C-alpha positions in Angstrom: 72.2 236.7 164.1 72.5 234.9 161.4 73.3 237.6 159.0 76.2 238.9 161.4 77.7 235.4 161.6 77.9 235.0 158.3 79.3 238.8 157.6 81.9 237.8 160.3 82.8 234.7 158.1 83.0 236.2 155.3 85.6 238.8 156.7 87.7 235.9 158.0 87.6 234.7 154.7 88.6 237.6 153.3 91.9 238.0 155.5 92.9 234.3 155.0 92.7 235.0 151.2 94.6 238.5 151.4 97.5 236.5 153.4 97.7 234.1 150.3 100.2 235.3 147.4 98.7 236.7 144.3 99.4 234.1 141.8 97.8 231.2 142.5 98.8 228.1 140.4 97.4 225.2 139.9 99.1 223.0 142.8 97.2 225.4 145.3 95.2 222.7 147.2 93.0 225.3 149.0 92.0 226.6 145.5 90.9 222.8 144.2 89.1 222.1 147.2 87.3 225.2 147.4 86.5 224.6 143.1 86.0 221.2 143.9 83.6 221.8 147.3 81.1 224.4 145.0 77.9 223.2 143.8 77.2 224.1 140.5 73.6 224.3 139.1 72.6 221.7 136.5 75.5 219.6 137.5 74.1 216.2 136.3 76.9 214.1 138.6 76.2 216.4 141.8 72.9 214.1 143.2 74.6 211.1 142.2 77.9 212.1 144.6 76.2 212.9 147.3 73.9 209.6 147.4 77.5 208.0 146.9 78.9 209.7 149.8 75.9 209.0 151.9 76.4 205.6 151.3 79.9 205.4 152.1 79.4 206.6 155.5 76.1 204.1 155.8 78.6 201.1 155.4 81.8 202.2 157.1 81.4 199.5 159.7 84.4 199.4 162.2 85.6 196.0 162.4 85.6 193.7 165.5 88.5 194.7 168.3 90.4 192.6 170.1 89.8 192.9 173.5 91.6 190.2 176.1 95.5 189.9 177.1 98.2 190.9 175.4 98.9 188.5 172.7 101.4 186.9 171.7 104.3 189.2 169.5 104.0 188.5 165.9 106.6 189.1 162.8 103.9 191.2 161.2 102.8 193.1 164.6 98.7 192.1 163.4 96.7 192.0 166.6 93.8 189.8 167.1 90.7 190.8 166.3 88.3 190.4 162.4 90.8 188.3 160.5 93.5 186.6 163.9 91.9 185.3 166.6 95.6 185.4 168.3 96.1 181.7 168.6 99.8 181.3 167.5 99.2 177.7 165.5 102.7 177.3 164.5 105.3 174.2 165.3 107.8 176.5 166.6 109.7 176.9 163.7 109.8 180.5 163.0 110.5 181.1 166.6 113.4 178.3 166.8 114.9 180.1 162.8 115.2 183.6 164.9 117.1 182.2 167.7 119.3 180.4 165.4 120.1 183.7 163.6 120.3 185.6 166.5 122.8 182.7 168.6 125.1 182.9 165.3 125.1 186.4 165.0 126.1 186.6 168.7 129.0 184.0 168.2 130.0 185.9 165.2 130.4 189.1 167.2 131.9 187.2 170.5 134.6 185.8 167.8 135.3 189.3 166.6 135.5 190.8 169.4 138.0 187.9 171.0 140.1 188.0 167.4 140.6 192.1 168.2 140.6 191.7 171.9 144.8 192.4 172.1 145.0 194.7 169.5 
């Protein structure tokens, strides 16, 4: 069974390779990936890379996620969690500033519309 699966895999790989162009250049991603994944006998860095990849997978921990109600919007679109608890500790200056900017823009637009109204 294993030999049959291996033969089937070899046939599929051959078909895939036949569909590629004959000339393969330096920027061919499939060729580069294939050469990088090959394990060569006597490679001094192979064991080190295996250990490092295993260590990276172990150390990859997910940061805590926020599970409460929808937080207030902020200008950075940061959800509460690992670095921020979601509490707005500002004195309201930022919201007032954005409200003033929006109000100024609306007044300018109304003034323009009023000035070109009779054209």
